[in-house]
Legacy VTK file of the C-alpha trace (Angstrom):
# vtk DataFile Version 3.0
C-alpha trace
ASCII
DATASET POLYDATA
POINTS 483 float
-120.200 -85.464 94.934
-122.934 -86.219 91.458
-120.208 -87.837 89.026
-120.103 -85.270 85.923
-120.956 -87.520 82.294
-121.207 -86.229 79.059
-125.098 -86.598 79.407
-125.279 -84.447 82.385
-123.368 -81.761 80.667
-125.623 -81.684 77.585
-128.724 -81.986 80.650
-127.046 -78.124 81.969
-126.341 -76.925 79.314
-129.854 -77.601 77.531
-130.988 -75.664 80.610
-128.660 -72.594 80.454
-130.027 -72.398 76.740
-133.871 -72.540 78.358
-132.703 -69.958 80.870
-131.059 -67.529 78.774
-134.015 -67.868 76.033
-136.848 -66.896 78.848
-134.571 -63.580 79.381
-137.194 -60.494 79.581
-137.116 -58.640 75.971
-134.470 -55.680 76.052
-132.934 -53.133 73.751
-130.485 -55.528 73.474
-131.904 -58.246 71.485
-131.969 -56.143 68.125
-128.421 -55.011 68.559
-127.015 -59.057 69.713
-129.302 -59.930 66.421
-127.638 -57.469 64.189
-123.570 -58.601 65.519
-124.178 -61.553 64.666
-125.631 -61.644 61.724
-122.300 -59.099 60.823
-120.268 -61.825 61.844
-121.324 -64.293 59.320
-119.030 -66.045 57.166
-115.978 -63.724 58.939
-117.314 -59.941 58.010
-116.978 -58.509 60.945
-113.012 -59.670 61.680
-111.782 -59.072 57.799
-113.312 -55.839 58.435
-111.286 -54.975 62.051
-108.194 -56.679 59.786
-109.020 -53.771 57.128
-108.369 -51.051 59.888
-105.269 -52.991 61.743
-103.829 -52.879 58.492
-103.748 -49.814 57.521
-100.880 -49.343 60.123
-97.982 -51.146 58.691
-95.498 -52.689 61.759
-97.286 -54.425 64.498
-100.755 -53.784 62.995
-100.526 -55.284 60.097
-98.999 -58.363 61.511
-101.614 -58.613 64.209
-104.592 -58.412 61.022
-102.098 -61.442 59.309
-102.458 -63.398 62.265
-105.300 -63.039 63.048
-107.367 -63.621 59.571
-104.576 -66.829 59.785
-105.743 -68.134 62.669
-109.598 -67.632 61.465
-108.930 -69.419 58.637
-107.716 -72.494 60.050
-110.320 -72.538 62.786
-113.338 -72.220 60.847
-111.491 -74.671 58.715
-111.320 -77.332 61.005
-114.608 -76.537 63.002
-116.884 -76.840 59.893
-115.083 -79.256 58.260
-113.618 -81.766 61.065
-115.209 -81.125 64.040
-119.017 -79.868 63.449
-119.306 -83.757 61.189
-117.918 -85.412 63.530
-120.003 -84.683 66.700
-123.237 -84.186 65.164
-124.546 -82.332 67.849
-128.260 -80.675 66.066
-129.507 -76.931 66.678
-131.246 -76.136 69.569
-135.430 -76.619 68.715
-136.094 -72.889 68.548
-140.016 -73.024 69.451
-139.930 -71.839 72.629
-137.828 -68.851 71.470
-139.386 -65.617 71.284
-139.476 -64.622 67.231
-138.317 -61.135 67.554
-135.074 -63.131 68.717
-134.249 -65.632 66.309
-132.538 -64.790 62.647
-134.334 -64.380 59.467
-132.935 -67.312 58.612
-131.902 -69.953 60.568
-128.787 -72.179 59.836
-129.102 -75.749 58.994
-125.571 -77.203 59.525
-124.863 -78.794 63.058
-124.850 -77.143 66.057
-120.886 -78.087 67.823
-118.408 -76.235 67.949
-120.251 -73.286 67.408
-118.417 -71.349 63.680
-118.996 -67.944 64.683
-117.730 -68.360 68.341
-114.275 -70.021 67.009
-113.750 -68.053 64.143
-113.949 -65.513 67.069
-111.500 -66.628 69.774
-108.612 -67.411 66.775
-109.039 -64.111 65.560
-109.083 -62.215 68.735
-105.636 -64.206 70.553
-104.085 -64.038 67.240
-104.332 -60.472 66.993
-103.438 -59.953 70.788
-100.452 -62.542 69.988
-98.495 -59.717 67.961
-100.583 -56.279 69.426
-101.589 -57.217 73.069
-103.515 -53.629 73.327
-105.447 -54.349 70.204
-106.543 -58.096 71.088
-107.559 -56.721 74.247
-109.580 -54.659 72.713
-111.226 -56.754 70.873
-111.723 -59.469 73.495
-115.034 -58.158 74.539
-116.290 -58.084 70.981
-115.201 -61.792 70.611
-116.834 -62.503 73.875
-119.869 -60.726 72.784
-119.990 -62.600 69.265
-120.493 -65.675 71.501
-123.027 -64.948 73.733
-124.853 -63.742 70.396
-125.384 -67.545 69.059
-127.302 -68.164 72.440
-129.132 -65.148 72.490
-130.436 -65.393 69.479
-131.014 -69.023 70.164
-129.379 -70.881 67.180
-126.362 -72.517 69.845
-125.725 -73.692 72.874
-123.856 -72.435 75.803
-121.146 -75.295 76.047
-121.226 -75.299 71.570
-120.131 -71.474 72.472
-117.480 -71.688 74.741
-115.934 -74.470 73.191
-116.184 -72.723 69.914
-114.068 -69.792 72.014
-111.659 -72.212 73.512
-110.609 -74.015 70.427
-109.881 -70.666 68.244
-108.150 -69.719 70.646
-106.069 -73.017 70.973
-105.600 -73.107 67.117
-103.449 -69.379 67.581
-101.747 -70.112 69.916
-100.668 -73.736 68.516
-100.266 -71.826 65.084
-96.687 -70.389 67.582
-95.230 -74.164 66.468
-95.522 -73.160 62.683
-95.351 -69.509 62.638
-93.617 -68.391 66.044
-94.392 -64.276 67.380
-91.784 -61.870 66.257
-91.016 -60.651 69.756
-91.499 -57.090 71.414
-88.448 -56.438 71.870
-85.794 -55.556 69.819
-82.076 -57.294 69.301
-79.253 -55.948 72.588
-76.950 -54.105 71.071
-73.862 -52.310 72.306
-73.862 -48.542 73.569
-71.998 -45.847 70.696
-69.495 -44.168 72.454
-69.850 -41.315 70.314
-72.976 -39.369 68.138
-73.118 -35.962 67.151
-76.589 -34.508 68.263
-77.631 -33.278 65.048
-80.924 -30.935 65.444
-83.376 -30.065 62.468
-81.049 -33.026 60.766
-78.238 -30.310 60.234
-75.284 -31.346 59.456
-76.500 -35.088 58.133
-76.795 -35.659 54.195
-79.542 -38.334 53.802
-79.956 -40.029 50.434
-82.946 -41.470 49.209
-84.585 -44.245 47.744
-87.868 -43.010 46.003
-89.272 -46.118 45.000
-89.129 -47.534 48.352
-91.942 -48.618 49.904
-95.921 -47.779 48.269
-96.181 -46.252 45.539
-98.376 -43.412 46.353
-95.982 -42.753 49.416
-92.982 -40.681 48.710
-90.104 -40.614 51.287
-88.293 -37.764 50.015
-90.660 -34.912 50.872
-91.130 -36.669 54.307
-87.440 -36.706 55.361
-87.257 -33.552 54.535
-90.832 -32.490 56.929
-88.977 -34.643 59.990
-85.651 -32.683 59.481
-85.657 -30.401 57.406
-82.160 -28.968 57.803
-81.008 -31.932 56.318
-79.561 -32.288 53.099
-81.772 -34.764 51.454
-81.037 -36.356 47.346
-83.208 -38.809 46.022
-81.161 -41.394 44.124
-81.779 -41.701 40.267
-80.082 -44.119 37.836
-76.460 -43.074 37.094
-76.408 -41.241 41.236
-77.340 -44.420 43.055
-77.616 -44.766 47.643
-74.036 -45.221 47.687
-72.655 -42.685 44.519
-74.556 -39.756 46.499
-73.150 -40.680 50.418
-69.589 -40.741 48.807
-69.840 -37.345 47.613
-70.666 -35.758 50.365
-68.369 -37.974 52.542
-65.810 -37.420 50.304
-66.357 -33.571 50.662
-65.886 -33.367 54.548
-70.075 -31.385 54.666
-71.582 -34.862 56.278
-71.375 -34.973 59.879
-73.524 -38.012 59.433
-74.998 -39.928 57.094
-78.816 -41.229 56.207
-80.678 -43.562 53.768
-84.670 -43.958 53.634
-84.916 -47.102 52.107
-85.185 -51.031 51.891
-82.753 -53.578 53.261
-80.174 -53.601 49.704
-79.991 -49.742 50.104
-79.412 -49.369 53.377
-76.538 -51.845 52.753
-74.999 -49.736 50.174
-75.301 -46.296 52.875
-73.793 -49.085 55.818
-70.627 -49.441 53.125
-69.808 -45.868 52.725
-70.465 -44.655 56.865
-67.904 -47.573 57.728
-65.434 -46.551 54.953
-65.375 -43.055 56.346
-66.081 -43.880 60.102
-69.124 -41.982 59.945
-72.844 -42.591 62.007
-75.754 -43.928 59.677
-79.186 -43.216 60.345
-81.227 -45.318 58.992
-84.948 -43.958 58.245
-87.472 -47.430 57.871
-88.977 -46.779 54.049
-88.988 -49.975 52.298
-90.997 -53.001 52.069
-89.835 -55.451 55.078
-87.875 -53.682 56.523
-85.551 -56.249 58.191
-82.633 -54.270 59.879
-83.964 -51.515 60.852
-87.181 -53.648 62.585
-84.607 -56.266 64.370
-82.715 -52.853 65.491
-85.865 -51.675 67.196
-86.495 -48.425 64.757
-89.883 -48.817 63.642
-90.588 -45.641 62.006
-89.012 -42.783 60.310
-90.240 -40.454 63.374
-88.368 -42.359 66.158
-84.942 -42.527 63.752
-85.409 -38.480 63.310
-85.533 -37.966 67.062
-82.629 -40.327 67.828
-80.572 -37.974 64.704
-81.883 -34.963 66.920
-80.522 -36.376 70.001
-77.876 -38.497 69.164
-79.042 -41.540 70.601
-76.781 -44.092 68.615
-75.900 -47.791 69.212
-73.123 -49.846 67.773
-73.762 -53.525 65.943
-72.361 -56.013 63.873
-71.373 -55.833 60.612
-70.515 -58.621 58.161
-68.975 -58.922 55.189
-68.548 -61.351 51.681
-65.370 -60.973 49.914
-65.111 -57.204 51.049
-68.423 -56.385 50.638
-70.380 -55.376 53.724
-74.406 -56.427 54.446
-76.260 -56.712 57.526
-78.996 -59.013 57.214
-77.757 -62.554 55.852
-75.926 -63.877 53.056
-76.497 -66.930 50.438
-75.341 -69.309 47.527
-77.785 -71.361 45.862
-81.780 -71.639 46.258
-82.375 -69.050 49.348
-82.957 -65.737 47.910
-85.647 -66.850 44.928
-87.798 -69.120 48.029
-87.645 -66.298 50.087
-89.166 -63.727 47.317
-91.273 -66.697 46.864
-92.325 -67.310 50.070
-93.031 -63.469 50.346
-95.340 -63.276 47.857
-97.894 -65.735 49.067
-97.120 -65.066 52.518
-100.562 -62.779 52.084
-103.114 -65.383 50.995
-102.196 -68.465 52.879
-99.535 -67.412 56.212
-96.280 -67.581 56.429
-95.313 -70.447 57.226
-97.450 -72.524 54.627
-95.616 -70.353 52.077
-92.613 -71.375 53.418
-93.553 -75.086 52.110
-94.665 -73.813 48.974
-91.924 -72.105 48.123
-89.589 -74.868 48.977
-91.246 -77.262 46.940
-91.357 -75.222 44.322
-87.553 -74.496 43.934
-86.412 -77.333 44.871
-88.063 -79.408 42.869
-85.786 -77.707 39.951
-83.172 -76.737 41.798
-79.588 -77.971 40.986
-77.355 -78.622 44.124
-73.714 -76.591 44.807
-71.121 -78.695 45.774
-68.793 -77.132 48.010
-65.864 -76.723 50.466
-67.997 -75.401 53.361
-64.388 -75.044 56.104
-62.559 -77.572 54.891
-65.842 -80.076 54.285
-67.102 -81.388 51.271
-70.519 -80.970 51.619
-73.485 -80.640 48.414
-76.061 -78.382 49.379
-79.302 -76.800 48.368
-79.549 -73.933 50.554
-76.112 -71.928 52.330
-77.147 -69.211 54.459
-74.922 -66.864 56.424
-76.388 -64.522 58.990
-75.230 -61.639 60.807
-75.354 -62.546 63.922
-77.418 -65.766 65.233
-80.983 -65.541 63.502
-84.332 -67.441 64.895
-86.190 -69.514 64.318
-83.689 -72.270 63.355
-84.615 -73.854 59.737
-85.210 -73.075 56.335
-87.501 -69.847 57.754
-84.516 -68.129 59.633
-86.527 -64.207 59.922
-85.110 -62.111 63.153
-82.009 -61.774 65.756
-82.347 -61.870 69.361
-78.712 -60.028 69.054
-77.181 -57.433 66.745
-73.839 -57.420 68.753
-72.853 -61.572 69.312
-69.824 -60.929 66.521
-71.014 -64.129 64.941
-71.745 -65.429 60.987
-74.937 -67.894 61.658
-74.146 -70.336 59.070
-77.096 -72.752 58.070
-77.223 -75.289 55.497
-79.189 -77.844 53.773
-77.516 -81.430 52.445
-78.847 -82.186 49.224
-76.581 -85.660 49.422
-79.467 -87.190 51.902
-81.801 -89.560 50.468
-85.251 -87.696 49.571
-83.381 -84.427 51.293
-85.693 -82.432 49.403
-89.037 -84.184 49.991
-88.082 -83.815 53.740
-87.299 -79.917 53.777
-90.625 -79.872 52.193
-92.259 -82.314 55.143
-90.442 -79.880 57.320
-91.443 -76.877 56.469
-94.785 -77.639 56.733
-94.730 -79.102 60.252
-92.929 -76.656 61.779
-89.834 -78.894 62.532
-86.710 -78.225 59.816
-84.200 -77.603 62.214
-84.067 -81.381 63.103
-84.967 -82.970 59.506
-82.035 -85.067 58.927
-79.670 -83.147 56.388
-80.140 -79.544 57.837
-77.268 -78.698 59.455
-76.193 -75.526 60.977
-72.941 -74.075 63.051
-71.988 -70.356 64.318
-68.250 -69.018 63.624
-66.591 -65.432 63.112
-65.555 -66.282 59.696
-65.744 -69.107 57.236
-64.643 -70.271 53.389
-66.301 -71.575 50.623
-65.041 -72.677 47.522
-67.545 -74.184 45.244
-66.802 -77.439 42.790
-69.536 -76.998 40.337
-68.658 -73.629 39.036
-68.777 -69.918 39.886
-72.287 -68.361 40.794
-73.804 -65.337 42.377
-73.999 -64.543 46.222
-76.858 -62.541 47.536
-77.021 -60.440 50.156
-79.161 -58.009 52.218
-81.654 -58.338 48.807
-78.748 -57.067 45.735
-76.935 -60.068 43.789
-73.274 -59.929 43.785
-70.979 -60.966 40.416
-71.029 -64.465 40.184
-67.457 -66.249 41.944
-65.922 -69.813 43.163
-64.767 -68.453 46.267
-66.239 -66.436 49.236
-64.606 -65.837 52.491
-67.445 -64.538 54.619
-66.039 -62.857 57.913
-66.566 -59.861 60.607
-66.096 -55.913 60.120
-65.533 -53.551 62.666
-68.718 -52.270 63.766
-70.890 -50.024 62.331
-72.454 -46.707 64.618
-76.308 -46.342 63.966
-78.925 -43.653 65.397
-81.216 -45.403 66.990
-83.857 -44.072 70.259
-83.052 -46.316 72.130
-79.270 -46.773 73.608
-78.877 -50.546 74.833
LINES 1 484
483 0 1 2 3 4 5 6 7 8 9 10 11 12 13 14 15 16 17 18 19 20 21 22 23 24 25 26 27 28 29 30 31 32 33 34 35 36 37 38 39 40 41 42 43 44 45 46 47 48 49 50 51 52 53 54 55 56 57 58 59 60 61 62 63 64 65 66 67 68 69 70 71 72 73 74 75 76 77 78 79 80 81 82 83 84 85 86 87 88 89 90 91 92 93 94 95 96 97 98 99 100 101 102 103 104 105 106 107 108 109 110 111 112 113 114 115 116 117 118 119 120 121 122 123 124 125 126 127 128 129 130 131 132 133 134 135 136 137 138 139 140 141 142 143 144 145 146 147 148 149 150 151 152 153 154 155 156 157 158 159 160 161 162 163 164 165 166 167 168 169 170 171 172 173 174 175 176 177 178 179 180 181 182 183 184 185 186 187 188 189 190 191 192 193 194 195 196 197 198 199 200 201 202 203 204 205 206 207 208 209 210 211 212 213 214 215 216 217 218 219 220 221 222 223 224 225 226 227 228 229 230 231 232 233 234 235 236 237 238 239 240 241 242 243 244 245 246 247 248 249 250 251 252 253 254 255 256 257 258 259 260 261 262 263 264 265 266 267 268 269 270 271 272 273 274 275 276 277 278 279 280 281 282 283 284 285 286 287 288 289 290 291 292 293 294 295 296 297 298 299 300 301 302 303 304 305 306 307 308 309 310 311 312 313 314 315 316 317 318 319 320 321 322 323 324 325 326 327 328 329 330 331 332 333 334 335 336 337 338 339 340 341 342 343 344 345 346 347 348 349 350 351 352 353 354 355 356 357 358 359 360 361 362 363 364 365 366 367 368 369 370 371 372 373 374 375 376 377 378 379 380 381 382 383 384 385 386 387 388 389 390 391 392 393 394 395 396 397 398 399 400 401 402 403 404 405 406 407 408 409 410 411 412 413 414 415 416 417 418 419 420 421 422 423 424 425 426 427 428 429 430 431 432 433 434 435 436 437 438 439 440 441 442 443 444 445 446 447 448 449 450 451 452 453 454 455 456 457 458 459 460 461 462 463 464 465 466 467 468 469 470 471 472 473 474 475 476 477 478 479 480 481 482
């Protein structure tokens, strides 16, 4: 068996390129040339990202991951690998003139930048939305082949480019984990009334939730025409509207349409009166309902009409319930800056930049944490255990584990700020010196450095010096799944 050497591979690569160049003319020649020029500078993939981004949820996450993967792959290929390998373009003298591009590229040949972008985008999309990724895969392969068909790349350039692009997208999971398609585990609820057309449901809507051109009040009334729907206003907030309905006895269940802060306010009223809660996603992030697995208001409305509900954990801080997270220190500002940057530089890079900005100007908080004196930059308390671990927790595998997820970054470790930023950048913040975590059902915090506010579910509480974090009775929430 002849030995496979780089020289022999190049020989067969050139032979295959020549064989493709000698194929007879077909109507496909024109379309392949048009396809390869459409993919110049990633324009084709930006167009598909725009279409995917029109739909919220998994489709939009697929668009963002696809573009992020494309950007990294293109940088690696054009700035590093092409210069490192230095392979020149194929000779076009034997190529039919009608196949040639109007302007032949003058950059180096290996690997194919078009192919790496195609492989990265299609793989990144598939990681978030397998169906969309499967639909794009043939197009990505066609873009790769078109580079050989018009003569500007060898087949080996294309195969390597596709593999590198896909590899970059897959490697991105280390820094930017893919959100599971399965929602968090929950407990079946004992009882929740079925409310056809929403009869007996009182819904408070935050009209400022979601996109500025969206009217959530009209949408809720369309989905549940028999429900009593109110838009909140200054002086008549979510909690006020629902409290009045619960006390009057006319509500068999309460509902809320808004972001995480609105949902937390509604949950407090529902718990106080022992009523089930319907959550219709209408905010920008919707962390709680995303973990619950309720992607759209239509799904929530169907669950209300059918009486399908689940039971989930509720945490509290000094008696105030929260459904997602609470924190002391720099964490809320870090998350705010991360979310503002994520659309431009990707989630993991945004977290590193946000950590650098906030920790550089931050002040450590001296506290006694469950009897242990410690100086921290960030104290994070999650309602149930969060993943991934480290400074960027994003979702929960369970909503019924009975635990508080306590994570913190210590400030009394040498170069702790530098370690935190590097850990976020490299995706290993949970393994840096200074990061610590534990799980419990109750935690006591006393601040030595003076009273500070606690942030919870996008809201800010009063400044205090002592905090008790614990677990409340479970909350019944309408959900289209029951386990």
